[in-house]
C-alpha positions as a Python dict, from the first residue, in 0.01 Angstrom:
ca = {
    (1, 'M'): (0, 0, 0),
    (2, 'T'): (-35, 370, 58),
    (3, 'V'): (137, 702, 63),
    (4, 'R'): (300, 676, 405),
    (5, 'R'): (315, 1039, 505),
    (6, 'T'): (189, 1199, 825),
    (7, 'W'): (-104, 1433, 778),
    (8, 'V'): (41, 1748, 932),
    (9, 'V'): (-236, 1992, 853),
    (10, 'V'): (-545, 1823, 997),
    (11, 'T'): (-615, 2072, 1270),
    (12, 'A'): (-529, 2369, 1052),
    (13, 'V'): (-754, 2260, 770),
    (14, 'A'): (-1052, 2136, 973),
    (15, 'G'): (-1356, 2359, 999),
    (16, 'A'): (-1267, 2685, 828),
    (17, 'G'): (-1003, 2497, 630),
    (18, 'L'): (-1267, 2303, 442),
    (19, 'A'): (-1420, 2627, 331),
    (20, 'F'): (-1075, 2733, 212),
    (21, 'V'): (-1043, 2418, 0),
    (22, 'M'): (-1376, 2485, -172),
    (23, 'L'): (-1278, 2850, -222),
    (24, 'L'): (-954, 2727, -378),
    (25, 'V'): (-1150, 2499, -609),
    (26, 'V'): (-1375, 2783, -724),
    (27, 'G'): (-1079, 3015, -776),
    (28, 'V'): (-886, 2765, -979),
    (29, 'Y'): (-1183, 2694, -1201),
    (30, 'V'): (-1227, 3063, -1274),
    (31, 'V'): (-865, 3074, -1386),
    (32, 'A'): (-903, 2742, -1569),
    (33, 'G'): (-1176, 2890, -1783),
    (34, 'N'): (-911, 3106, -1946),
    (35, 'I'): (-719, 2801, -2072),
    (36, 'A'): (-1014, 2583, -2172),
    (37, 'N'): (-974, 2665, -2540),
    (38, 'Q'): (-600, 2603, -2553),
    (39, 'V'): (-614, 2226, -2588),
    (40, 'G'): (-394, 2122, -2878),
    (41, 'G'): (-325, 1823, -3096),
    (42, 'G'): (26, 1799, -3229),
    (43, 'T'): (262, 1512, -3165),
    (44, 'R'): (142, 1171, -3057),
    (45, 'A'): (441, 1097, -2838),
    (46, 'L'): (354, 856, -2559),
    (47, 'A'): (248, 991, -2220),
    (48, 'K'): (480, 918, -1931),
    (49, 'G'): (450, 558, -1818),
    (50, 'A'): (128, 496, -2011),
    (51, 'V'): (289, 201, -2187),
    (52, 'P'): (491, -48, -1976),
    (53, 'V'): (864, 8, -2011),
    (54, 'A'): (914, -334, -2172),
    (55, 'Y'): (699, -227, -2470),
    (56, 'Q'): (763, 147, -2500),
    (57, 'T'): (1037, 123, -2761),
    (58, 'L'): (836, -124, -2970),
    (59, 'V'): (521, 87, -2959),
    (60, 'Q'): (708, 409, -3036),
    (61, 'K'): (894, 252, -3330),
    (62, 'W'): (616, 52, -3490),
    (63, 'G'): (351, 312, -3417),
    (64, 'N'): (517, 527, -3681),
    (65, 'L'): (502, 257, -3949),
    (66, 'C'): (252, 445, -4170),
    (67, 'P'): (77, 785, -4171),
    (68, 'A'): (-258, 641, -4060),
    (69, 'L'): (-103, 510, -3738),
    (70, 'N'): (80, 669, -3446),
    (71, 'P'): (231, 535, -3122),
    (72, 'A'): (-54, 654, -2898),
    (73, 'L'): (-314, 497, -3127),
    (74, 'L'): (-124, 166, -3134),
    (75, 'A'): (-95, 179, -2753),
    (76, 'A'): (-470, 237, -2724),
    (77, 'Q'): (-539, -70, -2939),
    (78, 'L'): (-307, -291, -2734),
    (79, 'Y'): (-458, -169, -2408),
    (80, 'Q'): (-811, -223, -2539),
    (81, 'E'): (-727, -571, -2664),
    (82, 'S'): (-526, -711, -2373),
    (83, 'G'): (-430, -449, -2115),
    (84, 'F'): (-70, -509, -2233),
    (85, 'N'): (-91, -869, -2114),
    (86, 'P'): (125, -1088, -2344),
    (87, 'N'): (-46, -1401, -2214),
    (88, 'A'): (-404, -1283, -2274),
    (89, 'R'): (-641, -1537, -2428),
    (90, 'S'): (-1003, -1465, -2516),
    (91, 'Q'): (-1305, -1694, -2545),
    (92, 'A'): (-1293, -1628, -2921),
    (93, 'A'): (-943, -1786, -2928),
    (94, 'A'): (-767, -1450, -2970),
    (95, 'Q'): (-413, -1474, -2841),
    (96, 'G'): (-139, -1258, -2697),
    (97, 'I'): (-87, -888, -2636),
    (98, 'A'): (-245, -793, -2971),
    (99, 'Q'): (-521, -1058, -2955),
    (100, 'F'): (-475, -1214, -3299),
    (101, 'I'): (-702, -1504, -3386),
    (102, 'P'): (-505, -1795, -3537),
    (103, 'G'): (-630, -1744, -3893),
    (104, 'T'): (-537, -1375, -3897),
    (105, 'W'): (-201, -1447, -3738),
    (106, 'A'): (-123, -1708, -4001),
    (107, 'T'): (-178, -1448, -4272),
    (108, 'H'): (-55, -1129, -4110),
    (109, 'G'): (185, -1227, -3833),
    (110, 'I'): (543, -1114, -3897),
    (111, 'D'): (884, -1191, -3749),
    (112, 'G'): (921, -853, -3582),
    (113, 'D'): (1247, -922, -3402),
    (114, 'G'): (1414, -1115, -3685),
    (115, 'D'): (1485, -1424, -3477),
    (116, 'G'): (1350, -1661, -3741),
    (117, 'D'): (1004, -1734, -3601),
    (118, 'R'): (663, -1568, -3574),
    (119, 'D'): (535, -1613, -3219),
    (120, 'V'): (193, -1468, -3138),
    (121, 'W'): (278, -1484, -2766),
    (122, 'D'): (598, -1280, -2809),
    (123, 'P'): (534, -902, -2796),
    (124, 'N'): (845, -853, -3007),
    (125, 'D'): (653, -1020, -3290),
    (126, 'A'): (293, -940, -3195),
    (127, 'I'): (329, -563, -3156),
    (128, 'P'): (504, -519, -3494),
    (129, 'S'): (242, -749, -3646),
    (130, 'A'): (-41, -537, -3508),
    (131, 'A'): (113, -224, -3658),
    (132, 'S'): (182, -400, -3988),
    (133, 'Y'): (-175, -528, -4006),
    (134, 'D'): (-314, -182, -3932),
    (135, 'C'): (-107, -31, -4210),
    (136, 'Q'): (-205, -302, -4457),
    (137, 'L'): (-569, -225, -4383),
    (138, 'A'): (-500, 147, -4429),
    (139, 'A'): (-355, 68, -4771),
    (140, 'Y'): (-660, -140, -4864),
    (141, 'V'): (-898, 149, -4790),
    (142, 'K'): (-675, 441, -4892),
    (143, 'N'): (-910, 555, -5168),
    (144, 'V'): (-1221, 554, -4949),
    (145, 'P'): (-1353, 902, -4858),
    (146, 'G'): (-1320, 1020, -4501),
    (147, 'N'): (-1061, 1005, -4228),
    (148, 'V'): (-793, 750, -4316),
    (149, 'T'): (-735, 647, -3953),
    (150, 'D'): (-1106, 602, -3882),
    (151, 'N'): (-1137, 393, -4199),
    (152, 'M'): (-836, 185, -4099),
    (153, 'L'): (-984, 112, -3756),
    (154, 'A'): (-1322, 33, -3910),
    (155, 'A'): (-1152, -212, -4145),
    (156, 'Y'): (-979, -372, -3846),
    (157, 'N'): (-1320, -428, -3685),
    (158, 'A'): (-1553, -494, -3980),
    (159, 'G'): (-1319, -580, -4265),
    (160, 'A'): (-1186, -371, -4550),
    (161, 'Y'): (-1467, -481, -4784),
    (162, 'A'): (-1733, -326, -4559),
    (163, 'V'): (-1543, 4, -4547),
    (164, 'I'): (-1508, 8, -4925),
    (165, 'R'): (-1872, -90, -4973),
    (166, 'Y'): (-2006, 186, -4750),
    (167, 'R'): (-1740, 438, -4860),
    (168, 'G'): (-1634, 501, -4504),
    (169, 'V'): (-1704, 369, -4155),
    (170, 'P'): (-1990, 119, -4196),
    (171, 'P'): (-2323, 183, -4021),
    (172, 'Y'): (-2262, -94, -3770),
    (173, 'A'): (-2300, 9, -3406),
    (174, 'E'): (-2013, -216, -3297),
    (175, 'T'): (-1777, -77, -3559),
    (176, 'R'): (-1861, 285, -3493),
    (177, 'N'): (-1819, 228, -3121),
    (178, 'Y'): (-1483, 60, -3181),
    (179, 'V'): (-1355, 355, -3385),
    (180, 'K'): (-1471, 605, -3123),
    (181, 'T'): (-1329, 399, -2837),
    (182, 'I'): (-980, 366, -2984),
    (183, 'T'): (-955, 728, -3098),
    (184, 'T'): (-1074, 843, -2754),
    (185, 'L'): (-830, 617, -2570),
    (186, 'E'): (-556, 754, -2794),
    (187, 'E'): (-579, 1082, -2600),
    (188, 'S'): (-497, 899, -2278),
    (189, 'F'): (-182, 744, -2424),
    (190, 'A'): (-56, 1059, -2595),
    (191, 'A'): (156, 1316, -2417),
    (192, 'P'): (-35, 1648, -2421),
    (193, 'V'): (149, 1931, -2593),
    (194, 'T'): (-48, 2207, -2418),
    (195, 'R'): (-255, 2235, -2102),
    (196, 'V'): (-570, 2025, -2114),
    (197, 'D'): (-929, 2128, -2059),
    (198, 'P'): (-1046, 2114, -1695),
    (199, 'S'): (-1325, 1868, -1618),
    (200, 'R'): (-1669, 2019, -1556),
    (201, 'Q'): (-1744, 1753, -1296),
    (202, 'A'): (-1427, 1786, -1091),
    (203, 'A'): (-1561, 2018, -820),
    (204, 'G'): (-1854, 1783, -760),
    (205, 'A'): (-1619, 1487, -722),
    (206, 'I'): (-1418, 1682, -463),
    (207, 'Y'): (-1735, 1776, -279),
    (208, 'Y'): (-1833, 1409, -253),
    (209, 'A'): (-1486, 1305, -130),
    (210, 'Q'): (-1482, 1589, 126),
    (211, 'K'): (-1800, 1456, 285),
    (212, 'K'): (-1617, 1127, 346),
    (213, 'L'): (-1327, 1280, 543),
    (214, 'G'): (-1271, 1082, 861),
    (215, 'T'): (-1424, 760, 724),
    (216, 'P'): (-1214, 453, 812),
    (217, 'Y'): (-1030, 277, 530),
    (218, 'L'): (-1145, -65, 409),
    (219, 'W'): (-952, -275, 159),
    (220, 'G'): (-1189, -338, -133),
    (221, 'G'): (-1434, -86, 9),
    (222, 'N'): (-1689, 69, -225),
    (223, 'G'): (-1877, 272, 35),
    (224, 'T'): (-2178, 40, 43),
    (225, 'A'): (-2401, 4, 348),
    (226, 'D'): (-2285, -351, 416),
    (227, 'Q'): (-1927, -216, 428),
    (228, 'G'): (-2018, 57, 673),
    (229, 'G'): (-1975, 323, 404),
    (230, 'R'): (-1598, 261, 397),
    (231, 'F'): (-1363, 284, 99),
    (232, 'D'): (-1020, 196, -26),
    (233, 'C'): (-831, 444, -244),
    (234, 'S'): (-977, 358, -585),
    (235, 'G'): (-1318, 287, -435),
    (236, 'L'): (-1327, 647, -312),
    (237, 'T'): (-1224, 798, -645),
    (238, 'K'): (-1470, 576, -830),
    (239, 'A'): (-1758, 677, -603),
    (240, 'S'): (-1660, 1045, -616),
    (241, 'Y'): (-1681, 1057, -993),
    (242, 'A'): (-1989, 832, -999),
    (243, 'S'): (-2160, 1104, -794),
    (244, 'V'): (-2126, 1337, -1096),
    (245, 'G'): (-2222, 1079, -1356),
    (246, 'I'): (-1881, 943, -1461),
    (247, 'T'): (-1815, 571, -1428),
    (248, 'L'): (-1451, 484, -1364),
    (249, 'P'): (-1293, 138, -1358),
    (250, 'R'): (-1255, -18, -1014),
    (251, 'V'): (-877, -31, -984),
    (252, 'A'): (-629, 256, -979),
    (253, 'N'): (-406, 148, -1267),
    (254, 'D'): (-705, 142, -1503),
    (255, 'Q'): (-833, 476, -1374),
    (256, 'Y'): (-506, 626, -1498),
    (257, 'N'): (-638, 584, -1854),
    (258, 'A'): (-959, 785, -1801),
    (259, 'G'): (-828, 1098, -1971),
    (260, 'P'): (-518, 1301, -2064),
    (261, 'H'): (-226, 1352, -1827),
    (262, 'P'): (-139, 1704, -1708),
    (263, 'K'): (209, 1782, -1581),
    (264, 'R'): (271, 1831, -1208),
    (265, 'S'): (286, 2207, -1263),
    (266, 'E'): (-51, 2200, -1444),
    (267, 'L'): (-261, 2015, -1185),
    (268, 'L'): (-612, 2138, -1115),
    (269, 'P'): (-850, 2036, -834),
    (270, 'G'): (-1032, 1719, -930),
    (271, 'D'): (-740, 1562, -1115),
    (272, 'L'): (-666, 1207, -1007),
    (273, 'V'): (-310, 1168, -879),
    (274, 'F'): (-134, 834, -885),
    (275, 'F'): (151, 660, -708),
    (276, 'S'): (356, 362, -823),
    (277, 'H'): (646, 142, -722),
    (278, 'D'): (763, 158, -1085),
    (279, 'L'): (766, 513, -1221),
    (280, 'G'): (787, 386, -1577),
    (281, 'D'): (479, 164, -1578),
    (282, 'S'): (120, 268, -1514),
    (283, 'R'): (25, -99, -1467),
    (284, 'A'): (227, -90, -1143),
    (285, 'I'): (21, 195, -991),
    (286, 'H'): (-91, 107, -638),
    (287, 'H'): (-253, 423, -502),
    (288, 'V'): (-477, 709, -618),
    (289, 'G'): (-620, 1026, -466),
    (290, 'I'): (-815, 1335, -574),
    (291, 'Y'): (-611, 1653, -600),
    (292, 'V'): (-757, 1952, -415),
    (293, 'G'): (-486, 2213, -472),
    (294, 'G'): (-191, 2344, -276),
    (295, 'G'): (-1, 2016, -315),
    (296, 'Y'): (-265, 1812, -131),
    (297, 'M'): (-511, 1537, -218),
    (298, 'I'): (-803, 1364, -48),
    (299, 'D'): (-732, 993, -29),
    (300, 'A'): (-808, 672, 155),
    (301, 'P'): (-452, 581, 255),
    (302, 'R'): (-432, 239, 419),
    (303, 'T'): (-575, -3, 673),
    (304, 'G'): (-593, 166, 1012),
    (305, 'A'): (-616, 516, 864),
    (306, 'V'): (-911, 735, 768),
    (307, 'I'): (-994, 932, 455),
    (308, 'R'): (-794, 1252, 491),
    (309, 'F'): (-580, 1517, 324),
    (310, 'D'): (-229, 1404, 228),
    (311, 'P'): (56, 1576, 42),
    (312, 'I'): (113, 1441, -308),
    (313, 'D'): (484, 1510, -340),
    (314, 'N'): (683, 1201, -254),
    (315, 'S'): (916, 959, -428),
    (316, 'E'): (633, 740, -559),
    (317, 'Y'): (434, 1019, -728),
    (318, 'F'): (365, 880, -1077),
    (319, 'G'): (147, 1137, -1252),
    (320, 'A'): (-208, 1259, -1291),
    (321, 'T'): (-517, 1216, -1505),
    (322, 'R'): (-775, 1479, -1592),
    (323, 'V'): (-1087, 1263, -1603),
    (324, 'T'): (-1313, 1310, -1906),
    (325, 'E'): (-1655, 1158, -1969),
    (326, 'D'): (-1550, 1019, -2307),
    (327, 'G'): (-1223, 887, -2168),
    (328, 'A'): (-1398, 700, -1889),
    (329, 'K'): (-1663, 560, -2125),
    (330, 'A'): (-1395, 431, -2362),
    (331, 'L'): (-1221, 220, -2099),
    (332, 'P'): (-1278, -153, -2128),
    (333, 'T'): (-1465, -306, -1837),
    (334, 'R'): (-1195, -573, -1810),
    (335, 'V'): (-837, -572, -1935),
}
């Protein structure tokens, strides 16, 4: 699927117009430098559509179960564990949206919806159980020095005893990576309370995409030689950011989680812009482009079309992501 709008500015933008786009990019980044230090923390309310509608109320409610937890952090854990898939099953026998192994579920699973059973496959039980388990771990390590949330996440990964023994996050590479991954992903699931820092690599990503203007679309295209250098929408955005050293996931709905989400009025060149059939669920995203300013993006629209400039404002506009290196690195390779 694609954004089915006619490109009405091709002839006006060609040639000298390309120079205008790059001038626009430079100008915006000069202005953006003035807001780079205004990034704020504040509330951890969920970003628009970051959590599927079916689970938003659960995540918002249970994410506030204890001070060490918040809804965006709980959402990041669920995404990392299963990609919000209630039927997920791992090779280690972890089950459901929260990926409980049977032994842990037997001890820590709760009847979250009060229907008389504890079903690991039911998000109404599994999401409350994940929050409850997190908060129990936070209570176990509450007297350990350091950040209570980091210690809680470390206990989730390595066990409370290890956190107590080492008086903080244990010196295990896997555990330290887990803590960093979840706390980084948290920023993608939280609604920003101020404008967010512009990406240093954004202009380079635009430059790469600009060089591909006029290239025919190919479903599943990654721009490789055997594909004639052709792309689909997420293949183009992935390659554009790879050109500046940032590795994005392959599909658009995972790319949405590569950083924080600026409002429409706060877009900067280089932001990824997304389109969905369901404006409440990022997992339903079907198209992505690279914003270049002035209400336009560079995108690979659909079979039969070429990479081009398209307007972003239409009924399926979902939102945007300001790609960050840490955000992209934190994304699971498969969800």
